[in-house]
MIKE-559263 format. One record per residue (C-alpha): residue in three letters; x, y, z. Coordinates in steps of 0.001 Angstrom, whole numbers, plus 500000, padded with zeros to 6 digits. Layout:
MIKE-559263
aa:ALA, u:X, v:Y, w:Z;
...
END
This chain:
MIKE-559263
aa:MET, u:249086, v:287547, w:586478;
aa:ARG, u:249552, v:291214, w:585721;
aa:GLY, u:250031, v:292014, w:582073;
aa:ARG, u:252791, v:294429, w:581112;
aa:LYS, u:253188, v:296794, w:578198;
aa:ASP, u:255597, v:295644, w:575515;
aa:CYS, u:257622, v:298676, w:574410;
aa:GLN, u:259399, v:296801, w:571653;
aa:THR, u:258116, v:297994, w:568261;
aa:GLN, u:257515, v:295492, w:565505;
aa:MET, u:258947, v:295882, w:562016;
aa:PHE, u:256254, v:293950, w:560142;
aa:TYR, u:252522, v:293493, w:560673;
aa:MET, u:249948, v:291109, w:559262;
aa:ILE, u:246505, v:292754, w:559286;
aa:ASP, u:243393, v:291271, w:557725;
aa:VAL, u:241114, v:294304, w:557456;
aa:GLU, u:238155, v:292174, w:556413;
aa:SER, u:238280, v:290272, w:559703;
aa:ARG, u:238313, v:293533, w:561677;
aa:ILE, u:234843, v:294513, w:560364;
aa:ARG, u:232126, v:292610, w:562156;
aa:LEU, u:229882, v:290471, w:559983;
aa:ASP, u:226682, v:292302, w:560932;
aa:HIS, u:228081, v:295791, w:560420;
aa:PRO, u:225488, v:297988, w:558608;
aa:LEU, u:228103, v:299168, w:556105;
aa:ARG, u:228527, v:295647, w:554691;
aa:PRO, u:225248, v:295439, w:552706;
aa:LEU, u:225579, v:299122, w:551797;
aa:LYS, u:229063, v:298553, w:550360;
aa:VAL, u:227778, v:295708, w:548203;
aa:LYS, u:225072, v:297922, w:546714;
aa:VAL, u:227357, v:300910, w:546213;
aa:ASP, u:230033, v:298810, w:544475;
aa:GLU, u:227393, v:297329, w:542167;
aa:ILE, u:226141, v:300806, w:541223;
aa:LEU, u:229661, v:302138, w:540633;
aa:ARG, u:230481, v:299197, w:538339;
aa:SER, u:227430, v:300097, w:536240;
aa:MET, u:228790, v:303669, w:535908;
aa:ASN, u:232107, v:302584, w:534367;
aa:SER, u:231270, v:304092, w:530959;
aa:VAL, u:230467, v:307459, w:532584;
aa:PHE, u:233818, v:307495, w:534381;
aa:ALA, u:235628, v:306487, w:531180;
aa:SER, u:234158, v:309453, w:529295;
aa:ALA, u:234983, v:311891, w:532105;
aa:TYR, u:238674, v:310988, w:532460;
aa:SER, u:241471, v:310941, w:529906;
aa:GLN, u:243270, v:307757, w:528876;
aa:THR, u:246680, v:309442, w:529223;
aa:GLY, u:248449, v:311464, w:531886;
aa:ARG, u:248978, v:310993, w:535594;
aa:PRO, u:246430, v:308646, w:537221;
aa:SER, u:243972, v:310389, w:539522;
aa:VAL, u:242314, v:309179, w:542680;
aa:PRO, u:239628, v:306796, w:541359;
aa:PRO, u:236301, v:308638, w:541052;
aa:GLU, u:234596, v:305623, w:542645;
aa:ARG, u:236685, v:306232, w:545753;
aa:LEU, u:235770, v:309935, w:545845;
aa:LEU, u:232056, v:309196, w:545640;
aa:LYS, u:232280, v:306554, w:548354;
aa:ALA, u:234248, v:308964, w:550539;
aa:LEU, u:231521, v:311600, w:550189;
aa:LEU, u:228946, v:308962, w:551108;
aa:LEU, u:230915, v:308310, w:554297;
aa:MET, u:230918, v:312046, w:554930;
aa:ALA, u:227106, v:312036, w:554870;
aa:LEU, u:226638, v:308762, w:556748;
aa:TYR, u:229003, v:309615, w:559621;
aa:SER, u:228285, v:313369, w:559953;
aa:VAL, u:231853, v:314341, w:559101;
aa:ARG, u:231934, v:318126, w:559184;
aa:SER, u:234564, v:318815, w:556496;
aa:GLU, u:236580, v:317189, w:553734;
aa:ARG, u:239768, v:317797, w:555708;
aa:GLN, u:238398, v:315885, w:558681;
aa:LEU, u:237160, v:313191, w:556298;
aa:CYS, u:240695, v:312616, w:554998;
aa:GLU, u:241984, v:312447, w:558580;
aa:ARG, u:239385, v:309771, w:559359;
aa:ILE, u:240370, v:307826, w:556246;
aa:ASP, u:244008, v:307953, w:557355;
aa:THR, u:243303, v:306538, w:560842;
aa:ASP, u:240056, v:304536, w:560586;
aa:LEU, u:240235, v:300935, w:559339;
aa:LEU, u:236475, v:300906, w:558738;
aa:PHE, u:236742, v:303835, w:556333;
aa:ARG, u:239728, v:302239, w:554602;
aa:TRP, u:237823, v:298977, w:554198;
aa:PHE, u:234822, v:300781, w:552696;
aa:LEU, u:237080, v:302622, w:550229;
aa:ASP, u:239074, v:299487, w:549321;
aa:LEU, u:242292, v:300987, w:550718;
aa:SER, u:244899, v:298699, w:552243;
aa:PRO, u:246414, v:299690, w:555637;
aa:GLU, u:249688, v:300808, w:554078;
aa:ASP, u:248097, v:303023, w:551387;
aa:PRO, u:248376, v:306766, w:552099;
aa:ALA, u:245164, v:308749, w:552412;
aa:PHE, u:244579, v:311292, w:549652;
aa:ASP, u:244736, v:315027, w:550261;
aa:PRO, u:241488, v:317002, w:550774;
aa:THR, u:242373, v:319220, w:547795;
aa:VAL, u:241578, v:316196, w:545603;
aa:PHE, u:237889, v:317007, w:546095;
aa:THR, u:238519, v:320614, w:545016;
aa:HIS, u:240325, v:319536, w:541852;
aa:ASN, u:237773, v:316890, w:540852;
aa:ARG, u:234562, v:318728, w:541748;
aa:PRO, u:234357, v:320667, w:538420;
aa:ARG, u:234739, v:317387, w:536505;
aa:LEU, u:231987, v:315761, w:538549;
aa:ASP, u:229760, v:318736, w:537751;
aa:GLU, u:230603, v:318834, w:534032;
aa:PHE, u:229609, v:315202, w:533510;
aa:GLY, u:226799, v:315182, w:536108;
aa:ILE, u:228365, v:312203, w:537875;
aa:THR, u:226635, v:312737, w:541236;
aa:GLY, u:223282, v:312975, w:539452;
aa:VAL, u:223995, v:309756, w:537554;
aa:PHE, u:224852, v:308038, w:540833;
aa:PHE, u:221601, v:309237, w:542439;
aa:ASP, u:219582, v:308044, w:539418;
aa:ALA, u:221287, v:304636, w:539608;
aa:VAL, u:220243, v:304316, w:543261;
aa:VAL, u:216646, v:305206, w:542329;
aa:LYS, u:216713, v:302628, w:539534;
aa:GLN, u:217790, v:299930, w:541984;
aa:ALA, u:214915, v:300864, w:544275;
aa:LYS, u:212432, v:300711, w:541388;
aa:ASP, u:213785, v:297361, w:540178;
aa:ALA, u:213367, v:296001, w:543723;
aa:GLY, u:209703, v:297082, w:543748;
aa:LEU, u:210180, v:299497, w:546644;
aa:CYS, u:208711, v:302590, w:544952;
aa:SER, u:205189, v:303673, w:544203;
aa:ASP, u:204537, v:304663, w:540597;
aa:ASP, u:201312, v:306533, w:541295;
aa:HIS, u:201409, v:308567, w:544505;
aa:PHE, u:204087, v:311179, w:545162;
aa:SER, u:204804, v:314169, w:547399;
aa:VAL, u:206925, v:317253, w:546884;
aa:ASP, u:208402, v:319803, w:549260;
aa:GLY, u:211289, v:322228, w:549695;
aa:THR, u:213543, v:323258, w:552552;
aa:MET, u:215835, v:326190, w:553238;
aa:ILE, u:219595, v:325578, w:553338;
aa:GLU, u:221561, v:328401, w:554913;
aa:SER, u:224459, v:329722, w:552850;
aa:LEU, u:228025, v:329618, w:554113;
aa:ALA, u:228302, v:333368, w:553476;
aa:SER, u:227990, v:335790, w:556383;
aa:MET, u:225249, v:338403, w:556528;
aa:LYS, u:228041, v:341001, w:556664;
aa:SER, u:228874, v:340069, w:553074;
aa:PHE, u:225395, v:341187, w:551926;
aa:ARG, u:226365, v:344611, w:550589;
aa:PRO, u:224901, v:347101, w:548052;
aa:LYS, u:225544, v:346010, w:544478;
aa:ASP, u:226899, v:349409, w:543473;
aa:GLU, u:229199, v:349681, w:546486;
aa:GLU, u:232862, v:350185, w:545653;
aa:GLU, u:235661, v:348451, w:547480;
aa:SER, u:236386, v:350365, w:550688;
aa:GLU, u:239780, v:351980, w:551124;
aa:SER, u:242090, v:351047, w:553967;
aa:SER, u:241300, v:352934, w:557137;
aa:ASP, u:244872, v:353589, w:558314;
aa:SER, u:248315, v:354312, w:556957;
aa:ASN, u:249469, v:350710, w:557411;
aa:SER, u:246790, v:349428, w:554982;
aa:PHE, u:245265, v:347348, w:557737;
aa:GLN, u:241678, v:346294, w:557189;
aa:SER, u:239799, v:344168, w:559684;
aa:ARG, u:238568, v:340818, w:558386;
aa:ASN, u:235566, v:340970, w:560700;
aa:PRO, u:234551, v:344634, w:561044;
aa:ASP, u:231667, v:345814, w:563196;
aa:VAL, u:228582, v:346434, w:561047;
aa:ASP, u:225295, v:348012, w:562118;
aa:PHE, u:222364, v:347234, w:559806;
aa:HIS, u:219686, v:349019, w:561843;
aa:GLY, u:217670, v:351469, w:559780;
aa:GLN, u:218933, v:350069, w:556463;
aa:LYS, u:216556, v:348616, w:553901;
aa:ARG, u:218153, v:345597, w:552227;
aa:SER, u:216709, v:343432, w:549472;
aa:ASN, u:217892, v:341092, w:546745;
aa:GLU, u:217248, v:343807, w:544145;
aa:THR, u:219725, v:346259, w:545651;
aa:HIS, u:222126, v:344018, w:547601;
aa:ALA, u:224138, v:340860, w:546976;
aa:SER, u:226603, v:338766, w:548906;
aa:LYS, u:230219, v:339536, w:548073;
aa:THR, u:231353, v:335992, w:548921;
aa:ASP, u:228383, v:333947, w:547609;
aa:PRO, u:226536, v:335999, w:544952;
aa:GLU, u:224113, v:333160, w:544141;
aa:ALA, u:222732, v:333082, w:547704;
aa:LYS, u:219558, v:335130, w:548197;
aa:LEU, u:218090, v:336808, w:551239;
aa:TYR, u:215166, v:334592, w:552261;
aa:ARG, u:212779, v:334323, w:555181;
aa:LYS, u:211243, v:330965, w:556006;
aa:GLY, u:208005, v:332406, w:557436;
aa:PRO, u:206435, v:335180, w:559498;
aa:GLY, u:208496, v:335964, w:562567;
aa:LYS, u:211557, v:334149, w:561184;
aa:PRO, u:214854, v:335925, w:560491;
aa:SER, u:215960, v:336667, w:556932;
aa:GLN, u:219052, v:334676, w:555947;
aa:LEU, u:221263, v:334163, w:552931;
aa:ALA, u:220102, v:330791, w:551690;
aa:TYR, u:219320, v:328315, w:548947;
aa:LEU, u:216313, v:326010, w:548605;
aa:GLY, u:216605, v:322229, w:548375;
aa:HIS, u:213693, v:320353, w:546763;
aa:VAL, u:212667, v:316695, w:546957;
aa:LEU, u:210190, v:314588, w:544983;
aa:ASN, u:209147, v:311663, w:547186;
aa:GLU, u:207174, v:308507, w:546555;
aa:ASN, u:204546, v:307779, w:549191;
aa:ARG, u:204961, v:304038, w:549733;
aa:ASN, u:208300, v:303957, w:551550;
aa:GLY, u:209356, v:307600, w:551525;
aa:LEU, u:212201, v:307207, w:549029;
aa:MET, u:213502, v:310280, w:547213;
aa:MET, u:212857, v:310048, w:543471;
aa:GLY, u:214137, v:313470, w:542442;
aa:VAL, u:216149, v:316289, w:544027;
aa:CYS, u:217429, v:319704, w:543023;
aa:VAL, u:218798, v:322920, w:544527;
aa:THR, u:217602, v:326368, w:543426;
aa:GLU, u:217980, v:329954, w:544497;
aa:ALA, u:215689, v:331053, w:547303;
aa:ASN, u:212660, v:332983, w:546030;
aa:GLY, u:208888, v:332936, w:546333;
aa:THR, u:208187, v:330826, w:543229;
aa:ALA, u:211149, v:328417, w:543387;
aa:GLU, u:209244, v:325617, w:545152;
aa:LYS, u:206462, v:325478, w:542559;
aa:ASP, u:208830, v:325797, w:539598;
aa:ALA, u:211141, v:323096, w:540976;
aa:ALA, u:208203, v:320733, w:541589;
aa:ILE, u:207087, v:320963, w:537956;
aa:GLU, u:210669, v:320562, w:536760;
aa:MET, u:211223, v:317424, w:538863;
aa:LEU, u:207929, v:315898, w:537706;
aa:ASP, u:208785, v:316499, w:534038;
aa:ARG, u:212267, v:315080, w:534589;
aa:HIS, u:210783, v:311995, w:536252;
aa:GLN, u:208482, v:311389, w:533298;
aa:CYS, u:211364, v:311836, w:530853;
aa:LYS, u:213555, v:309300, w:532692;
aa:TYR, u:210992, v:306634, w:533571;
aa:GLN, u:208107, v:307306, w:531132;
aa:GLN, u:205768, v:307582, w:534121;
aa:MET, u:203776, v:310467, w:535524;
aa:PRO, u:202324, v:310196, w:539059;
aa:LYS, u:198561, v:310057, w:539483;
aa:THR, u:198568, v:312205, w:542634;
aa:VAL, u:201003, v:314709, w:544159;
aa:GLY, u:200649, v:315918, w:547747;
aa:THR, u:202085, v:319208, w:548983;
aa:ASP, u:201793, v:321622, w:551878;
aa:ALA, u:200019, v:324987, w:551805;
aa:GLY, u:203060, v:326707, w:550312;
aa:TYR, u:202021, v:325316, w:546920;
aa:ASP, u:198464, v:326672, w:547102;
aa:SER, u:198411, v:328523, w:543800;
aa:GLY, u:195910, v:328377, w:540960;
aa:ARG, u:198685, v:328333, w:538356;
aa:PHE, u:200436, v:325396, w:540058;
aa:LEU, u:197173, v:323438, w:540320;
aa:LEU, u:196528, v:323981, w:536622;
aa:ASP, u:200057, v:322858, w:535743;
aa:LEU, u:199480, v:319575, w:537586;
aa:GLU, u:196062, v:319011, w:536024;
aa:GLU, u:197460, v:319654, w:532531;
aa:ARG, u:199886, v:316771, w:533148;
aa:GLY, u:197094, v:314426, w:534219;
aa:ILE, u:198027, v:314653, w:537910;
aa:GLU, u:195411, v:314996, w:540633;
aa:PRO, u:196634, v:317714, w:543022;
aa:HIS, u:196451, v:317005, w:546743;
aa:VAL, u:197505, v:320448, w:547929;
aa:ALA, u:196868, v:321678, w:551456;
aa:MET, u:195082, v:325016, w:551116;
aa:THR, u:195445, v:328185, w:553099;
aa:SER, u:192532, v:329447, w:555151;
aa:THR, u:191731, v:331974, w:552394;
aa:GLN, u:188390, v:331215, w:550784;
aa:PRO, u:188641, v:331000, w:546973;
aa:ALA, u:187170, v:334024, w:545255;
aa:ASP, u:183920, v:333985, w:543292;
aa:PRO, u:184864, v:333229, w:539657;
aa:ASP, u:181779, v:335087, w:538364;
aa:LYS, u:183079, v:338344, w:539861;
aa:ALA, u:186730, v:337869, w:538937;
aa:ARG, u:188642, v:339101, w:535914;
aa:GLU, u:188625, v:336848, w:532895;
aa:ASP, u:192321, v:335945, w:533242;
aa:ARG, u:191812, v:334783, w:536855;
aa:LYS, u:188714, v:332624, w:536438;
aa:GLU, u:190576, v:329479, w:535381;
aa:LYS, u:192907, v:329661, w:538394;
aa:ILE, u:190031, v:330297, w:540817;
aa:ASN, u:188107, v:327301, w:539420;
aa:ALA, u:191218, v:325154, w:539955;
aa:ARG, u:191288, v:326203, w:543629;
aa:LEU, u:187560, v:325470, w:543959;
aa:ARG, u:188120, v:321964, w:542578;
aa:MET, u:190958, v:321536, w:545052;
aa:LYS, u:188737, v:322647, w:547930;
aa:ALA, u:186093, v:320072, w:546959;
aa:ARG, u:188790, v:317389, w:546671;
aa:GLN, u:189818, v:317883, w:550298;
aa:GLU, u:186867, v:315799, w:551472;
aa:SER, u:188076, v:312683, w:549639;
aa:VAL, u:189835, v:309780, w:551352;
aa:GLY, u:192640, v:309932, w:548799;
aa:TYR, u:193477, v:313509, w:549759;
aa:GLN, u:193593, v:312636, w:553455;
aa:LEU, u:195862, v:309638, w:552824;
aa:SER, u:198109, v:311714, w:550589;
aa:GLN, u:198471, v:314426, w:553230;
aa:ARG, u:199318, v:311825, w:555851;
aa:ALA, u:201958, v:310185, w:553628;
aa:ARG, u:203354, v:313588, w:552669;
aa:LYS, u:204946, v:313893, w:556102;
aa:LYS, u:207449, v:311192, w:555144;
aa:ILE, u:209283, v:313831, w:553167;
aa:GLU, u:210076, v:315662, w:556393;
aa:GLU, u:212037, v:312592, w:557510;
aa:CYS, u:214238, v:313013, w:554430;
aa:PHE, u:214932, v:316654, w:555218;
aa:GLY, u:215507, v:315829, w:558889;
aa:TRP, u:218118, v:313183, w:558025;
aa:GLN, u:219867, v:315389, w:555493;
aa:LYS, u:220094, v:318300, w:557914;
aa:THR, u:220987, v:316511, w:561146;
aa:ILE, u:223061, v:313546, w:559912;
aa:ALA, u:224403, v:314708, w:556543;
aa:GLY, u:224974, v:318234, w:557867;
aa:LEU, u:222914, v:320161, w:555316;
aa:ALA, u:221334, v:322613, w:557751;
aa:LYS, u:224040, v:324958, w:556473;
aa:SER, u:226036, v:324692, w:553282;
aa:ARG, u:229763, v:323946, w:553577;
aa:TRP, u:230575, v:325364, w:550145;
aa:LEU, u:230123, v:328622, w:548268;
aa:GLY, u:228027, v:328280, w:545127;
aa:LYS, u:224864, v:326431, w:544161;
aa:TRP, u:226532, v:323817, w:541961;
aa:LYS, u:228786, v:322591, w:544769;
aa:LEU, u:225841, v:322365, w:547156;
aa:SER, u:223820, v:320490, w:544514;
aa:GLN, u:226459, v:317756, w:544282;
aa:TYR, u:226403, v:317030, w:547997;
aa:PHE, u:222598, v:317314, w:548111;
aa:GLU, u:222346, v:314568, w:545477;
aa:LEU, u:224865, v:312352, w:547271;
aa:SER, u:223172, v:312790, w:550656;
aa:ALA, u:219831, v:311886, w:549053;
aa:ALA, u:221436, v:308779, w:547555;
aa:ALA, u:222856, v:307849, w:550971;
aa:TYR, u:219431, v:308198, w:552586;
aa:ASN, u:217810, v:306042, w:549898;
aa:LEU, u:220470, v:303338, w:550287;
aa:ILE, u:219897, v:303135, w:554043;
aa:ARG, u:216128, v:302896, w:553542;
aa:MET, u:216496, v:300262, w:550821;
aa:ILE, u:218687, v:298018, w:552983;
aa:LYS, u:216225, v:298190, w:555860;
aa:LEU, u:213253, v:297541, w:553590;
aa:ILE, u:214874, v:294592, w:551830;
aa:ALA, u:215944, v:293094, w:555172;
aa:THR, u:212352, v:293119, w:556416;
END
């Protein structure tokens, strides 16, 4: 018998959202873990929000919404709110009933400074790491570190001389094009003389020889080598020493939080520096740094202030023959999987916000999302 469309609208509906989500859906175990972590952060939320005034959107709901943004490759907060309004799966994850209205995307704008002031996204990331450590999924001894370039949202046309005055209108009607034609040929531009008018913290940076210079930031990750979980993250300005400085900062922060310092740290050739090797050795860490093809200089012929750094590179060159170095370099490639997921799935190939602190928040949340996915898979096996 042919079925026919019923055009009569109903006045009341009975919808059990829980029954609409299949029992083996991958978000189910993730939701359990996220809710457990957010309950443990109740004191942090209590200190960040006043006890009086108009109630806000629960901060737990905002964090879970940003996790969905990373997990489902949602390209903007506006589109995220549209998905929340129409998608029962998103509503179920956020503990919204079908009749509840979705919040406005400006809620993220209003709450972002508060999240930054109290470091809430960082606390959430640390809580995820703690769960992984308590479950025995992390190595305490062998780590890797690396950095990646994150393109700024600012256009290259905004990279103007620092002493340039605001241009006057070009016609009598005060019309000024929002996207004027600009020719940079023959101009020498650098971070010393130029800055972006829309994102001053972004720096002109080139990833390598033959690559274009772009306005960018650098994202850094400290990884453990057993299962490739991220143990520390940060975002810095893009410059030639940022990777090494961030690596030392993340290692010191890790020791301060967990009273543990790794025994070995593997890196790529971008960290091949005598000063960096000495900094690791002073902390009792055995460097496993891939070296450039440059042969270390002869310390007997070098200046007195360079001898210590050259000897550190010679020790590193001798260490390359060990089995531990080879294993560390092989495990180091797991960190590229983290960057690949963050850039392709979480959408961090290019920043969606202006300013380093806004990018840092999402970088921490995307790292937490990646760790949660890995933890669920590892526990299931």
